[in-house]
Phi, psi and omega in degrees: 000314180290329177295325177293319178294323176292311172303314177297321181289321177299313182298315178296321180292318178291322182292319183286335177287338179270352177301316183298307179297324179295316179296318181296315176299320178293318177292325178293322179290327188254027177304152181289338175252016180273168182298324181294313182298326181285323178288320187202094182294329179293318172307316178296322180291319176295319183300323185292346178279347187302315181298327178293315176289333175297316181292323172302318178302313173304314175303318181293328173298317177301312180297318182292319179296309182298319182294318181289325175294323177291320186289319179290329175286344177091014177283322185253000000 
């Protein structure tokens, strides 16, 4: 149980520290005067959704770790 909590904490810590760089790189790739935007403005718009889904994935990891730890402890 404690190993799950430590692993989950490390995953969440690394994930939250990567949200900023991921967002920066996505914004750089999807600039309004960049090659991707000129080729496909729809693709650039969809690409800008990546940091939000990345953050939702990190939230999902936190929920999954909490649920599995509580389930192993017999609370749930």
